C-alpha positions in Angstrom: 78.4 77.7 91.4 75.5 78.6 89.0 75.1 82.1 87.8 71.7 83.8 88.4 69.1 82.5 86.1 67.3 84.9 83.7 63.6 84.5 84.2 62.6 86.0 80.8 59.7 88.4 80.3 56.0 87.7 79.5 56.1 90.1 76.6 59.2 88.5 75.1 57.8 85.0 75.5 54.3 85.6 74.2 54.8 84.9 70.6 52.9 82.9 68.0 54.4 79.4 67.7 53.2 75.8 67.2 53.4 74.7 70.8 53.9 76.0 74.4 54.3 73.6 77.4 52.6 74.9 80.5 54.0 73.6 83.8 52.6 74.6 87.3 54.9 73.6 90.1 55.2 73.8 93.9 57.9 72.5 96.3 59.3 70.0 93.7 62.8 71.0 92.6 64.0 67.5 91.9 60.8 66.5 90.1 60.8 69.7 88.0 64.4 69.0 86.9 63.4 65.6 85.7 60.3 67.0 83.9 62.4 69.6 82.1 65.0 67.0 81.2 62.4 65.0 79.4 61.4 68.1 77.4 65.0 69.0 76.6 65.4 65.5 75.0 62.4 66.0 72.6 62.9 66.2 68.9 60.7 66.7 65.9 58.9 69.8 67.3 61.3 72.7 66.8 61.1 75.9 68.8 58.4 74.9 71.3 58.2 77.2 74.3 58.0 76.3 78.0 56.3 78.3 80.8 57.1 77.3 84.4 54.9 79.0 87.1 56.1 78.3 90.7 54.1 78.5 93.9 56.7 77.1 96.2 56.7 78.0 99.9 60.4 79.0 99.8 62.7 79.5 96.9 61.2 78.7 93.4 62.0 75.2 92.3 63.6 76.4 89.0 66.5 77.9 91.0 67.7 74.5 92.0 70.9 73.8 90.0 69.6 70.7 88.3 66.4 72.5 87.1 68.2 75.6 86.2 70.6 73.6 84.0 67.7 72.1 82.2 66.2 75.6 81.6 69.6 76.7 80.1 69.7 73.5 78.0 66.2 74.1 76.6 67.2 77.7 75.7 70.5 76.5 74.2 68.4 74.2 72.0 66.3 77.3 70.8 63.3 76.7 73.1 62.1 79.9 74.7 61.5 79.5 78.5 59.5 81.8 80.8 60.0 81.4 84.5 57.3 83.0 86.8 55.9 83.0 90.3 52.2 83.1 91.0 51.5 84.1 94.6 49.5 84.1 96.6 48.0 80.7 95.7 44.4 80.8 94.6 44.0 77.1 93.7 44.9 74.8 90.9 42.4 76.1 88.4 43.6 79.7 88.8 47.2 78.6 88.4 46.3 76.8 85.1 44.3 79.8 83.9 47.3 82.0 84.6 49.6 79.7 82.6 47.1 79.5 79.7 47.0 83.3 79.6 50.8 83.4 79.1 50.6 81.7 75.7 49.3 82.5 72.2 50.6 79.3 70.7 48.6 77.1 68.3 48.7 74.2 70.9 49.3 74.1 74.6 50.5 71.1 76.6 49.4 71.1 80.2 52.2 69.1 81.8 52.4 68.3 85.5 55.7 68.9 87.3 56.2 65.2 88.1 56.0 63.6 84.6 59.0 62.5 82.4 58.3 62.3 78.7 60.3 59.8 76.6 61.8 61.1 73.4 59.3 61.4 70.6 56.3 62.0 72.8 55.7 65.6 71.8 56.0 64.8 68.1 53.5 62.0 68.4 51.0 64.2 70.3 51.3 67.0 67.8 50.9 64.6 64.9 47.8 63.1 66.5 46.0 66.3 67.3 46.7 67.7 63.8 45.3 64.5 62.2 42.3 64.0 64.5 41.4 67.8 64.5 39.8 67.6 68.0 39.9 69.7 71.1 42.6 67.7 72.9 44.7 64.6 73.0 46.6 63.2 75.9 49.0 60.7 77.3 47.9 59.1 80.5 50.9 58.6 82.8 52.4 55.2 83.6 53.2 54.3 87.2 56.1 51.9 86.8 56.0 50.6 90.3 52.8 48.8 89.2 54.3 47.2 86.2 53.8 43.7 87.6 50.3 44.5 88.8 48.2 43.4 85.8 44.5 44.3 86.1 42.7 42.7 83.1 39.3 43.8 84.3 40.2 47.4 83.5 41.3 46.6 79.9 37.7 46.3 78.7 37.3 50.1 79.1 39.8 50.6 76.3 38.0 51.5 73.1 39.6 53.0 70.0 38.2 55.8 67.8 37.7 54.5 64.3 37.9 58.0 62.8 38.0 61.5 64.0 36.7 61.9 67.6 33.2 63.3 67.8 31.9 65.6 70.6 30.7 63.7 73.6 28.8 64.7 76.7 30.4 62.7 79.5 28.7 62.6 82.9 29.0 60.5 86.1 26.8 57.4 86.1 27.2 56.8 82.4 29.3 53.9 81.0 31.7 56.4 79.4 32.6 57.8 82.8 34.3 54.5 83.7 36.8 54.8 80.8 39.2 56.5 83.3 39.8 53.1 85.0 42.2 52.2 82.2 44.6 55.0 83.3 45.7 54.3 86.9 48.8 52.3 87.9 50.3 50.6 84.7 47.0 49.6 83.1 47.5 51.5 79.9 51.1 50.1 79.6 49.6 46.6 79.8 47.0 47.4 77.1 49.7 48.8 74.9 51.8 45.6 75.3 48.9 43.5 74.2 48.3 45.6 71.1 51.9 45.1 70.0 51.9 48.0 67.6 54.7 48.3 65.0 57.3 51.1 65.5 55.9 54.5 64.9 52.3 53.5 65.0 49.8 55.1 67.4 46.1 54.7 68.2 43.5 57.2 69.4 41.1 55.9 72.0 38.0 57.1 73.9 38.4 58.8 77.3 36.5 60.5 80.0 39.5 62.5 81.1 43.3 62.3 81.2 45.6 63.5 84.0 49.2 64.8 83.8 49.9 65.3 80.1 47.2 66.8 77.9 47.7 68.7 74.6 44.9 71.2 73.8 44.1 73.1 70.7 44.4 76.4 72.6 41.7 78.3 70.7 39.2 75.4 71.3 40.2 75.3 75.0 39.6 79.1 75.3 36.3 78.9 73.4 35.2 76.2 75.9 35.9 78.5 78.8 39.5 77.5 79.6 40.0 77.4 83.4 38.0 80.6 84.0 35.7 78.7 86.4 38.4 79.1 89.0 36.6 82.2 90.3 33.6 80.0 91.3 35.8 77.6 93.3 37.2 77.6 96.8 41.0 77.5 96.9 41.2 73.9 98.2 40.1 71.9 95.2 41.2 69.3 92.7 39.8 68.0 89.4 40.2 71.3 87.5 41.7 69.3 84.5 38.6 67.1 84.5 36.3 70.1 84.4 38.1 71.7 81.5 38.3 68.4 79.5 34.6 67.6 79.9 33.8 71.0 78.5 36.2 70.7 75.5 34.9 67.2 74.8 31.4 68.3 74.7 32.2 70.9 72.0 35.1 69.5 70.0 35.8 65.9 71.1 39.0 64.5 72.7 41.1 61.4 72.7 43.8 59.5 74.5 46.9 58.5 72.4 48.6 55.2 72.8 51.4 54.4 73.2 51.9 56.9 76.0 55.3 58.3 76.5 54.4 59.9 79.9 55.8 58.4 83.1 54.7 59.4 86.5 57.5 60.1 89.0 55.2 58.8 91.8 56.3 61.5 94.3 54.0 62.5 97.2 51.5 65.2 96.2 52.1 68.8 97.2 48.4 69.5 97.0 47.2 68.0 100.3 44.1 70.1 100.8 41.5 68.9 98.3 38.1 69.6 99.8 36.2 70.1 96.6 36.1 68.4 93.1 36.1 71.3 90.6 34.2 69.3 88.0 31.4 68.6 90.5 30.9 72.3 91.1 31.1 73.2 87.4 28.6 70.4 86.4 26.2 71.3 89.2 26.1 74.9 88.0 25.6 73.9 84.4 22.7 71.5 85.2 20.9 73.7 87.8 17.7 75.4 86.7 18.2 78.8 85.3 15.9 81.7 86.3 13.3 82.6 83.7 
């Protein structure tokens, strides 16, 4: 039987380092265990930290023996881990803002609790953001149950950056908005297979947003407002990641990175009440006439 798991302390965790991984979770002990296992197998990025913030209805997911073992393994491999609970729930954006506030790292990876990262993924993302010097890079998640569902009409939305990403103002109704269609199902996996890159090679491509696995330059994310817009949202919302990325892209640029090492576990969502798109609220406020 597992011994009690040390949660760690915010003060002890909040140290300057290259990377912290920020994971919000709710009612997903099995998925969280898989997500942490992917992190425990990463190499080439020594000493990265991990923050798990739980909003489960009952016991926190990290107390499940499988998840707890992965926490211990991460710590055994010299990765600081902070385990917290954030209750009562105030919505997805507030949860991400709380996680962001727990870190002072150079980079932060916002990683969903149902994503497995293949070995080498963190190293590739860190390499990419350092070379591209933009606000964020990300790995869109593959849904392997769609691996035989080839959708060539989506592939035309794949467009590579020929140099460092430049700031872009992406809005609904523009051609750039439709770049996201290359991300669902296994579309990006099929694009990657067609490119047939040599081992170790990667490409940066243009995005409108990326879900599930996004690496930010933390200072640039904070300068763009972070997730502080949560105060202007009702609790039942989604699209908070889209709102943050649109803001960062407008100031600093952003890119997807291919190949993606992120795989979606395809579990049912635990966020079933999604009455409002956060990005719609944020954009409407930005574009509404301001009083003289």
